[in-house]
mmCIF file of the N, C-alpha and C atoms, coordinates in Angstrom:
data_MODEL
# 
_entry.id   MODEL 
# 
loop_
_atom_site.group_PDB 
_atom_site.id 
_atom_site.type_symbol 
_atom_site.label_atom_id 
_atom_site.label_alt_id 
_atom_site.label_comp_id 
_atom_site.label_asym_id 
_atom_site.label_entity_id 
_atom_site.label_seq_id 
_atom_site.pdbx_PDB_ins_code 
_atom_site.Cartn_x 
_atom_site.Cartn_y 
_atom_site.Cartn_z 
_atom_site.occupancy 
_atom_site.B_iso_or_equiv 
_atom_site.pdbx_formal_charge 
_atom_site.auth_seq_id 
_atom_site.auth_comp_id 
_atom_site.auth_asym_id 
_atom_site.auth_atom_id 
_atom_site.pdbx_PDB_model_num 
ATOM 1   N N  . MET A 1 1  ? -24.316 9.075  24.308 1.00 0.00 ? 1  MET A N  1 
ATOM 2   C CA . MET A 1 1  ? -23.081 9.833  24.309 1.00 0.00 ? 1  MET A CA 1 
ATOM 3   C C  . MET A 1 1  ? -22.923 10.629 23.010 1.00 0.00 ? 1  MET A C  1 
ATOM 4   N N  . LYS A 1 2  ? -23.358 10.083 21.902 1.00 0.00 ? 2  LYS A N  1 
ATOM 5   C CA . LYS A 1 2  ? -23.189 10.764 20.619 1.00 0.00 ? 2  LYS A CA 1 
ATOM 6   C C  . LYS A 1 2  ? -24.016 12.031 20.518 1.00 0.00 ? 2  LYS A C  1 
ATOM 7   N N  . THR A 1 3  ? -25.098 12.145 21.296 1.00 0.00 ? 3  THR A N  1 
ATOM 8   C CA . THR A 1 3  ? -25.945 13.333 21.231 1.00 0.00 ? 3  THR A CA 1 
ATOM 9   C C  . THR A 1 3  ? -25.643 14.334 22.337 1.00 0.00 ? 3  THR A C  1 
ATOM 10  N N  . SER A 1 4  ? -24.708 14.024 23.214 1.00 0.00 ? 4  SER A N  1 
ATOM 11  C CA . SER A 1 4  ? -24.371 14.913 24.332 1.00 0.00 ? 4  SER A CA 1 
ATOM 12  C C  . SER A 1 4  ? -23.686 16.178 23.830 1.00 0.00 ? 4  SER A C  1 
ATOM 13  N N  . GLU A 1 5  ? -24.025 17.295 24.473 1.00 0.00 ? 5  GLU A N  1 
ATOM 14  C CA . GLU A 1 5  ? -23.383 18.570 24.148 1.00 0.00 ? 5  GLU A CA 1 
ATOM 15  C C  . GLU A 1 5  ? -22.323 18.944 25.177 1.00 0.00 ? 5  GLU A C  1 
ATOM 16  N N  . SER A 1 6  ? -22.412 18.372 26.361 1.00 0.00 ? 6  SER A N  1 
ATOM 17  C CA . SER A 1 6  ? -21.485 18.708 27.437 1.00 0.00 ? 6  SER A CA 1 
ATOM 18  C C  . SER A 1 6  ? -21.101 17.439 28.185 1.00 0.00 ? 6  SER A C  1 
ATOM 19  N N  . LEU A 1 7  ? -19.866 17.398 28.646 1.00 0.00 ? 7  LEU A N  1 
ATOM 20  C CA . LEU A 1 7  ? -19.382 16.267 29.425 1.00 0.00 ? 7  LEU A CA 1 
ATOM 21  C C  . LEU A 1 7  ? -18.684 16.818 30.659 1.00 0.00 ? 7  LEU A C  1 
ATOM 22  N N  . VAL A 1 8  ? -19.098 16.360 31.837 1.00 0.00 ? 8  VAL A N  1 
ATOM 23  C CA . VAL A 1 8  ? -18.498 16.795 33.095 1.00 0.00 ? 8  VAL A CA 1 
ATOM 24  C C  . VAL A 1 8  ? -17.959 15.558 33.806 1.00 0.00 ? 8  VAL A C  1 
ATOM 25  N N  . LEU A 1 9  ? -16.673 15.564 34.129 1.00 0.00 ? 9  LEU A N  1 
ATOM 26  C CA . LEU A 1 9  ? -16.034 14.467 34.862 1.00 0.00 ? 9  LEU A CA 1 
ATOM 27  C C  . LEU A 1 9  ? -15.598 14.986 36.224 1.00 0.00 ? 9  LEU A C  1 
ATOM 28  N N  . ILE A 1 10 ? -15.998 14.284 37.276 1.00 0.00 ? 10 ILE A N  1 
ATOM 29  C CA . ILE A 1 10 ? -15.586 14.626 38.637 1.00 0.00 ? 10 ILE A CA 1 
ATOM 30  C C  . ILE A 1 10 ? -15.044 13.355 39.259 1.00 0.00 ? 10 ILE A C  1 
ATOM 31  N N  . PHE A 1 11 ? -13.759 13.372 39.646 1.00 0.00 ? 11 PHE A N  1 
ATOM 32  C CA . PHE A 1 11 ? -13.152 12.155 40.177 1.00 0.00 ? 11 PHE A CA 1 
ATOM 33  C C  . PHE A 1 11 ? -11.914 12.496 41.007 1.00 0.00 ? 11 PHE A C  1 
ATOM 34  N N  . PRO A 1 12 ? -11.537 11.607 41.928 1.00 0.00 ? 12 PRO A N  1 
ATOM 35  C CA . PRO A 1 12 ? -10.281 11.792 42.660 1.00 0.00 ? 12 PRO A CA 1 
ATOM 36  C C  . PRO A 1 12 ? -9.108  11.266 41.832 1.00 0.00 ? 12 PRO A C  1 
ATOM 37  N N  . THR A 1 13 ? -7.946  11.850 42.013 1.00 0.00 ? 13 THR A N  1 
ATOM 38  C CA . THR A 1 13 ? -6.737  11.343 41.376 1.00 0.00 ? 13 THR A CA 1 
ATOM 39  C C  . THR A 1 13 ? -6.061  10.392 42.352 1.00 0.00 ? 13 THR A C  1 
ATOM 40  N N  . TRP A 1 14 ? -5.877  9.154  41.939 1.00 0.00 ? 14 TRP A N  1 
ATOM 41  C CA . TRP A 1 14 ? -5.251  8.141  42.790 1.00 0.00 ? 14 TRP A CA 1 
ATOM 42  C C  . TRP A 1 14 ? -3.899  7.773  42.223 1.00 0.00 ? 14 TRP A C  1 
ATOM 43  N N  . TRP A 1 15 ? -2.866  7.978  42.981 1.00 0.00 ? 15 TRP A N  1 
ATOM 44  C CA . TRP A 1 15 ? -1.508  7.631  42.576 1.00 0.00 ? 15 TRP A CA 1 
ATOM 45  C C  . TRP A 1 15 ? -1.192  8.220  41.202 1.00 0.00 ? 15 TRP A C  1 
ATOM 46  N N  . PHE A 1 16 ? -1.538  9.485  41.033 1.00 0.00 ? 16 PHE A N  1 
ATOM 47  C CA . PHE A 1 16 ? -1.236  10.252 39.827 1.00 0.00 ? 16 PHE A CA 1 
ATOM 48  C C  . PHE A 1 16 ? -1.938  9.722  38.581 1.00 0.00 ? 16 PHE A C  1 
ATOM 49  N N  . GLY A 1 17 ? -3.082  9.064  38.739 1.00 0.00 ? 17 GLY A N  1 
ATOM 50  C CA . GLY A 1 17 ? -3.846  8.568  37.594 1.00 0.00 ? 17 GLY A CA 1 
ATOM 51  C C  . GLY A 1 17 ? -5.327  8.493  37.901 1.00 0.00 ? 17 GLY A C  1 
ATOM 52  N N  . PHE A 1 18 ? -6.072  8.027  36.940 1.00 0.00 ? 18 PHE A N  1 
ATOM 53  C CA . PHE A 1 18 ? -7.510  7.866  37.106 1.00 0.00 ? 18 PHE A CA 1 
ATOM 54  C C  . PHE A 1 18 ? -7.816  6.664  37.985 1.00 0.00 ? 18 PHE A C  1 
ATOM 55  N N  . PRO A 1 19 ? -8.953  6.670  38.682 1.00 0.00 ? 19 PRO A N  1 
ATOM 56  C CA . PRO A 1 19 ? -9.407  5.449  39.345 1.00 0.00 ? 19 PRO A CA 1 
ATOM 57  C C  . PRO A 1 19 ? -9.644  4.361  38.283 1.00 0.00 ? 19 PRO A C  1 
ATOM 58  N N  . ALA A 1 20 ? -9.481  3.115  38.645 1.00 0.00 ? 20 ALA A N  1 
ATOM 59  C CA . ALA A 1 20 ? -9.567  2.005  37.688 1.00 0.00 ? 20 ALA A CA 1 
ATOM 60  C C  . ALA A 1 20 ? -10.901 1.973  36.951 1.00 0.00 ? 20 ALA A C  1 
ATOM 61  N N  . ILE A 1 21 ? -12.000 2.236  37.635 1.00 0.00 ? 21 ILE A N  1 
ATOM 62  C CA . ILE A 1 21 ? -13.305 2.180  36.965 1.00 0.00 ? 21 ILE A CA 1 
ATOM 63  C C  . ILE A 1 21 ? -13.435 3.280  35.916 1.00 0.00 ? 21 ILE A C  1 
ATOM 64  N N  . LEU A 1 22 ? -12.846 4.446  36.154 1.00 0.00 ? 22 LEU A N  1 
ATOM 65  C CA . LEU A 1 22 ? -12.869 5.523  35.167 1.00 0.00 ? 22 LEU A CA 1 
ATOM 66  C C  . LEU A 1 22 ? -11.962 5.180  33.990 1.00 0.00 ? 22 LEU A C  1 
ATOM 67  N N  . LYS A 1 23 ? -10.824 4.560  34.258 1.00 0.00 ? 23 LYS A N  1 
ATOM 68  C CA . LYS A 1 23 ? -9.919  4.116  33.191 1.00 0.00 ? 23 LYS A CA 1 
ATOM 69  C C  . LYS A 1 23 ? -10.631 3.137  32.275 1.00 0.00 ? 23 LYS A C  1 
ATOM 70  N N  . GLY A 1 24 ? -11.389 2.206  32.854 1.00 0.00 ? 24 GLY A N  1 
ATOM 71  C CA . GLY A 1 24 ? -12.151 1.253  32.050 1.00 0.00 ? 24 GLY A CA 1 
ATOM 72  C C  . GLY A 1 24 ? -13.198 1.946  31.193 1.00 0.00 ? 24 GLY A C  1 
ATOM 73  N N  . TRP A 1 25 ? -13.836 2.977  31.753 1.00 0.00 ? 25 TRP A N  1 
ATOM 74  C CA . TRP A 1 25 ? -14.840 3.726  31.005 1.00 0.00 ? 25 TRP A CA 1 
ATOM 75  C C  . TRP A 1 25 ? -14.190 4.445  29.820 1.00 0.00 ? 25 TRP A C  1 
ATOM 76  N N  . PHE A 1 26 ? -13.044 5.080  30.062 1.00 0.00 ? 26 PHE A N  1 
ATOM 77  C CA . PHE A 1 26 ? -12.327 5.731  28.964 1.00 0.00 ? 26 PHE A CA 1 
ATOM 78  C C  . PHE A 1 26 ? -11.972 4.721  27.868 1.00 0.00 ? 26 PHE A C  1 
ATOM 79  N N  . ASP A 1 27 ? -11.482 3.563  28.262 1.00 0.00 ? 27 ASP A N  1 
ATOM 80  C CA . ASP A 1 27 ? -11.089 2.553  27.284 1.00 0.00 ? 27 ASP A CA 1 
ATOM 81  C C  . ASP A 1 27 ? -12.253 2.087  26.425 1.00 0.00 ? 27 ASP A C  1 
ATOM 82  N N  . ARG A 1 28 ? -13.462 2.048  26.990 1.00 0.00 ? 28 ARG A N  1 
ATOM 83  C CA . ARG A 1 28 ? -14.625 1.587  26.234 1.00 0.00 ? 28 ARG A CA 1 
ATOM 84  C C  . ARG A 1 28 ? -15.301 2.707  25.443 1.00 0.00 ? 28 ARG A C  1 
ATOM 85  N N  . VAL A 1 29 ? -15.466 3.875  26.056 1.00 0.00 ? 29 VAL A N  1 
ATOM 86  C CA . VAL A 1 29 ? -16.237 4.960  25.424 1.00 0.00 ? 29 VAL A CA 1 
ATOM 87  C C  . VAL A 1 29 ? -15.386 5.783  24.469 1.00 0.00 ? 29 VAL A C  1 
ATOM 88  N N  . TRP A 1 30 ? -14.181 6.123  24.862 1.00 0.00 ? 30 TRP A N  1 
ATOM 89  C CA . TRP A 1 30 ? -13.316 6.953  24.023 1.00 0.00 ? 30 TRP A CA 1 
ATOM 90  C C  . TRP A 1 30 ? -12.472 6.064  23.119 1.00 0.00 ? 30 TRP A C  1 
ATOM 91  N N  . ALA A 1 31 ? -13.116 5.161  22.443 1.00 0.00 ? 31 ALA A N  1 
ATOM 92  C CA . ALA A 1 31 ? -12.448 4.193  21.591 1.00 0.00 ? 31 ALA A CA 1 
ATOM 93  C C  . ALA A 1 31 ? -12.757 4.496  20.121 1.00 0.00 ? 31 ALA A C  1 
ATOM 94  N N  . PRO A 1 32 ? -11.949 3.938  19.227 1.00 0.00 ? 32 PRO A N  1 
ATOM 95  C CA . PRO A 1 32 ? -12.251 4.116  17.809 1.00 0.00 ? 32 PRO A CA 1 
ATOM 96  C C  . PRO A 1 32 ? -13.679 3.667  17.498 1.00 0.00 ? 32 PRO A C  1 
ATOM 97  N N  . VAL A 1 33 ? -14.295 4.310  16.559 1.00 0.00 ? 33 VAL A N  1 
ATOM 98  C CA . VAL A 1 33 ? -15.665 4.110  16.079 1.00 0.00 ? 33 VAL A CA 1 
ATOM 99  C C  . VAL A 1 33 ? -16.659 4.876  16.948 1.00 0.00 ? 33 VAL A C  1 
ATOM 100 N N  . HIS A 1 34 ? -16.412 5.018  18.243 1.00 0.00 ? 34 HIS A N  1 
ATOM 101 C CA . HIS A 1 34 ? -17.335 5.747  19.113 1.00 0.00 ? 34 HIS A CA 1 
ATOM 102 C C  . HIS A 1 34 ? -16.960 7.228  19.196 1.00 0.00 ? 34 HIS A C  1 
ATOM 103 N N  . ALA A 1 35 ? -15.781 7.532  19.674 1.00 0.00 ? 35 ALA A N  1 
ATOM 104 C CA . ALA A 1 35 ? -15.370 8.926  19.861 1.00 0.00 ? 35 ALA A CA 1 
ATOM 105 C C  . ALA A 1 35 ? -14.608 9.484  18.652 1.00 0.00 ? 35 ALA A C  1 
ATOM 106 N N  . TYR A 1 36 ? -13.982 8.612  17.910 1.00 0.00 ? 36 TYR A N  1 
ATOM 107 C CA . TYR A 1 36 ? -13.220 9.020  16.724 1.00 0.00 ? 36 TYR A CA 1 
ATOM 108 C C  . TYR A 1 36 ? -13.068 7.827  15.801 1.00 0.00 ? 36 TYR A C  1 
ATOM 109 N N  . ASP A 1 37 ? -12.594 8.063  14.616 1.00 0.00 ? 37 ASP A N  1 
ATOM 110 C CA . ASP A 1 37 ? -12.343 6.967  13.686 1.00 0.00 ? 37 ASP A CA 1 
ATOM 111 C C  . ASP A 1 37 ? -11.100 7.288  12.874 1.00 0.00 ? 37 ASP A C  1 
ATOM 112 N N  . HIS A 1 38 ? -10.385 6.264  12.508 1.00 0.00 ? 38 HIS A N  1 
ATOM 113 C CA . HIS A 1 38 ? -9.188  6.437  11.690 1.00 0.00 ? 38 HIS A CA 1 
ATOM 114 C C  . HIS A 1 38 ? -9.592  6.572  10.227 1.00 0.00 ? 38 HIS A C  1 
ATOM 115 N N  . ALA A 1 39 ? -8.929  7.452  9.524  1.00 0.00 ? 39 ALA A N  1 
ATOM 116 C CA . ALA A 1 39 ? -9.185  7.612  8.093  1.00 0.00 ? 39 ALA A CA 1 
ATOM 117 C C  . ALA A 1 39 ? -8.663  6.387  7.358  1.00 0.00 ? 39 ALA A C  1 
ATOM 118 N N  . SER A 1 40 ? -9.354  5.979  6.325  1.00 0.00 ? 40 SER A N  1 
ATOM 119 C CA . SER A 1 40 ? -8.952  4.780  5.575  1.00 0.00 ? 40 SER A CA 1 
ATOM 120 C C  . SER A 1 40 ? -7.624  4.979  4.841  1.00 0.00 ? 40 SER A C  1 
ATOM 121 N N  . ASP A 1 41 ? -7.272  6.231  4.539  1.00 0.00 ? 41 ASP A N  1 
ATOM 122 C CA . ASP A 1 41 ? -6.019  6.507  3.831  1.00 0.00 ? 41 ASP A CA 1 
ATOM 123 C C  . ASP A 1 41 ? -4.893  6.936  4.780  1.00 0.00 ? 41 ASP A C  1 
ATOM 124 N N  . PHE A 1 42 ? -5.047  6.621  6.073  1.00 0.00 ? 42 PHE A N  1 
ATOM 125 C CA . PHE A 1 42 ? -4.071  6.966  7.106  1.00 0.00 ? 42 PHE A CA 1 
ATOM 126 C C  . PHE A 1 42 ? -3.908  8.478  7.263  1.00 0.00 ? 42 PHE A C  1 
ATOM 127 N N  . GLY A 1 43 ? -4.940  9.212  6.894  1.00 0.00 ? 43 GLY A N  1 
ATOM 128 C CA . GLY A 1 43 ? -4.939  10.663 7.036  1.00 0.00 ? 43 GLY A CA 1 
ATOM 129 C C  . GLY A 1 43 ? -5.333  11.061 8.449  1.00 0.00 ? 43 GLY A C  1 
ATOM 130 N N  . PRO A 1 44 ? -5.854  12.270 8.621  1.00 0.00 ? 44 PRO A N  1 
ATOM 131 C CA . PRO A 1 44 ? -6.236  12.758 9.951  1.00 0.00 ? 44 PRO A CA 1 
ATOM 132 C C  . PRO A 1 44 ? -7.351  11.926 10.584 1.00 0.00 ? 44 PRO A C  1 
ATOM 133 N N  . ILE A 1 45 ? -7.366  11.898 11.883 1.00 0.00 ? 45 ILE A N  1 
ATOM 134 C CA . ILE A 1 45 ? -8.423  11.201 12.622 1.00 0.00 ? 45 ILE A CA 1 
ATOM 135 C C  . ILE A 1 45 ? -9.730  11.956 12.428 1.00 0.00 ? 45 ILE A C  1 
ATOM 136 N N  . LYS A 1 46 ? -10.819 11.213 12.246 1.00 0.00 ? 46 LYS A N  1 
ATOM 137 C CA . LYS A 1 46 ? -12.143 11.810 12.056 1.00 0.00 ? 46 LYS A CA 1 
ATOM 138 C C  . LYS A 1 46 ? -12.856 11.886 13.399 1.00 0.00 ? 46 LYS A C  1 
ATOM 139 N N  . GLN A 1 47 ? -13.394 13.038 13.711 1.00 0.00 ? 47 GLN A N  1 
ATOM 140 C CA . GLN A 1 47 ? -14.120 13.248 14.964 1.00 0.00 ? 47 GLN A CA 1 
ATOM 141 C C  . GLN A 1 47 ? -15.421 12.460 14.953 1.00 0.00 ? 47 GLN A C  1 
ATOM 142 N N  . GLY A 1 48 ? -15.777 11.858 16.109 1.00 0.00 ? 48 GLY A N  1 
ATOM 143 C CA . GLY A 1 48 ? -17.003 11.087 16.208 1.00 0.00 ? 48 GLY A CA 1 
ATOM 144 C C  . GLY A 1 48 ? -18.063 11.736 17.071 1.00 0.00 ? 48 GLY A C  1 
ATOM 145 N N  . LEU A 1 49 ? -17.661 12.558 18.017 1.00 0.00 ? 49 LEU A N  1 
ATOM 146 C CA . LEU A 1 49 ? -18.613 13.210 18.923 1.00 0.00 ? 49 LEU A CA 1 
ATOM 147 C C  . LEU A 1 49 ? -18.874 14.630 18.419 1.00 0.00 ? 49 LEU A C  1 
ATOM 148 N N  . ASP A 1 50 ? -19.652 14.726 17.368 1.00 0.00 ? 50 ASP A N  1 
ATOM 149 C CA . ASP A 1 50 ? -19.880 16.009 16.700 1.00 0.00 ? 50 ASP A CA 1 
ATOM 150 C C  . ASP A 1 50 ? -20.658 17.006 17.543 1.00 0.00 ? 50 ASP A C  1 
ATOM 151 N N  . ASN A 1 51 ? -21.518 16.545 18.428 1.00 0.00 ? 51 ASN A N  1 
ATOM 152 C CA . ASN A 1 51 ? -22.340 17.454 19.229 1.00 0.00 ? 51 ASN A CA 1 
ATOM 153 C C  . ASN A 1 51 ? -21.628 17.983 20.472 1.00 0.00 ? 51 ASN A C  1 
ATOM 154 N N  . LEU A 1 52 ? -20.511 17.399 20.860 1.00 0.00 ? 52 LEU A N  1 
ATOM 155 C CA . LEU A 1 52 ? -19.818 17.785 22.081 1.00 0.00 ? 52 LEU A CA 1 
ATOM 156 C C  . LEU A 1 52 ? -19.233 19.193 21.927 1.00 0.00 ? 52 LEU A C  1 
ATOM 157 N N  . LYS A 1 53 ? -19.733 20.118 22.754 1.00 0.00 ? 53 LYS A N  1 
ATOM 158 C CA . LYS A 1 53 ? -19.307 21.514 22.677 1.00 0.00 ? 53 LYS A CA 1 
ATOM 159 C C  . LYS A 1 53 ? -18.399 21.920 23.825 1.00 0.00 ? 53 LYS A C  1 
ATOM 160 N N  . GLU A 1 54 ? -18.510 21.232 24.965 1.00 0.00 ? 54 GLU A N  1 
ATOM 161 C CA . GLU A 1 54 ? -17.660 21.569 26.100 1.00 0.00 ? 54 GLU A CA 1 
ATOM 162 C C  . GLU A 1 54 ? -17.402 20.339 26.963 1.00 0.00 ? 54 GLU A C  1 
ATOM 163 N N  . MET A 1 55 ? -16.273 20.397 27.660 1.00 0.00 ? 55 MET A N  1 
ATOM 164 C CA . MET A 1 55 ? -15.909 19.336 28.589 1.00 0.00 ? 55 MET A CA 1 
ATOM 165 C C  . MET A 1 55 ? -15.271 19.994 29.803 1.00 0.00 ? 55 MET A C  1 
ATOM 166 N N  . LYS A 1 56 ? -15.737 19.619 30.976 1.00 0.00 ? 56 LYS A N  1 
ATOM 167 C CA . LYS A 1 56 ? -15.203 20.176 32.221 1.00 0.00 ? 56 LYS A CA 1 
ATOM 168 C C  . LYS A 1 56 ? -14.733 19.029 33.103 1.00 0.00 ? 56 LYS A C  1 
ATOM 169 N N  . VAL A 1 57 ? -13.610 19.248 33.777 1.00 0.00 ? 57 VAL A N  1 
ATOM 170 C CA . VAL A 1 57 ? -13.044 18.222 34.651 1.00 0.00 ? 57 VAL A CA 1 
ATOM 171 C C  . VAL A 1 57 ? -12.762 18.845 36.007 1.00 0.00 ? 57 VAL A C  1 
ATOM 172 N N  . VAL A 1 58 ? -13.238 18.186 37.056 1.00 0.00 ? 58 VAL A N  1 
ATOM 173 C CA . VAL A 1 58 ? -12.950 18.577 38.434 1.00 0.00 ? 58 VAL A CA 1 
ATOM 174 C C  . VAL A 1 58 ? -12.299 17.372 39.081 1.00 0.00 ? 58 VAL A C  1 
ATOM 175 N N  . THR A 1 59 ? -11.097 17.567 39.621 1.00 0.00 ? 59 THR A N  1 
ATOM 176 C CA . THR A 1 59 ? -10.397 16.445 40.244 1.00 0.00 ? 59 THR A CA 1 
ATOM 177 C C  . THR A 1 59 ? -9.746  16.908 41.545 1.00 0.00 ? 59 THR A C  1 
ATOM 178 N N  . THR A 1 60 ? -9.458  15.976 42.400 1.00 0.00 ? 60 THR A N  1 
ATOM 179 C CA . THR A 1 60 ? -8.796  16.272 43.672 1.00 0.00 ? 60 THR A CA 1 
ATOM 180 C C  . THR A 1 60 ? -7.518  15.459 43.774 1.00 0.00 ? 60 THR A C  1 
ATOM 181 N N  . LEU A 1 61 ? -6.592  15.945 44.597 1.00 0.00 ? 61 LEU A N  1 
ATOM 182 C CA . LEU A 1 61 ? -5.332  15.246 44.784 1.00 0.00 ? 61 LEU A CA 1 
ATOM 183 C C  . LEU A 1 61 ? -4.845  15.515 46.195 1.00 0.00 ? 61 LEU A C  1 
ATOM 184 N N  . GLY A 1 62 ? -4.296  14.533 46.827 1.00 0.00 ? 62 GLY A N  1 
ATOM 185 C CA . GLY A 1 62 ? -3.755  14.709 48.172 1.00 0.00 ? 62 GLY A CA 1 
ATOM 186 C C  . GLY A 1 62 ? -4.552  13.921 49.192 1.00 0.00 ? 62 GLY A C  1 
ATOM 187 N N  . SER A 1 63 ? -4.107  14.005 50.431 1.00 0.00 ? 63 SER A N  1 
ATOM 188 C CA . SER A 1 63 ? -4.785  13.297 51.511 1.00 0.00 ? 63 SER A CA 1 
ATOM 189 C C  . SER A 1 63 ? -4.951  14.233 52.699 1.00 0.00 ? 63 SER A C  1 
ATOM 190 N N  . SER A 1 64 ? -5.810  13.848 53.587 1.00 0.00 ? 64 SER A N  1 
ATOM 191 C CA . SER A 1 64 ? -6.042  14.669 54.783 1.00 0.00 ? 64 SER A CA 1 
ATOM 192 C C  . SER A 1 64 ? -4.834  14.568 55.718 1.00 0.00 ? 64 SER A C  1 
ATOM 193 N N  . TRP A 1 65 ? -4.704  15.533 56.623 1.00 0.00 ? 65 TRP A N  1 
ATOM 194 C CA . TRP A 1 65 ? -3.596  15.535 57.583 1.00 0.00 ? 65 TRP A CA 1 
ATOM 195 C C  . TRP A 1 65 ? -3.816  14.434 58.573 1.00 0.00 ? 65 TRP A C  1 
# 
């Protein structure tokens, strides 16, 4: 993940939120030390994914008739 330049997420929206498995992935991957880190002097957050240049999200919402 640290060497990725692009991130593409494709998922359905369930009850106005992420599916549970995607929520778990966000909680583990987009966590302090991996995606960002807190400054020791309580200053600005430090970016952790330096190579990430773009992020695209495709999602769906609704149900069939």
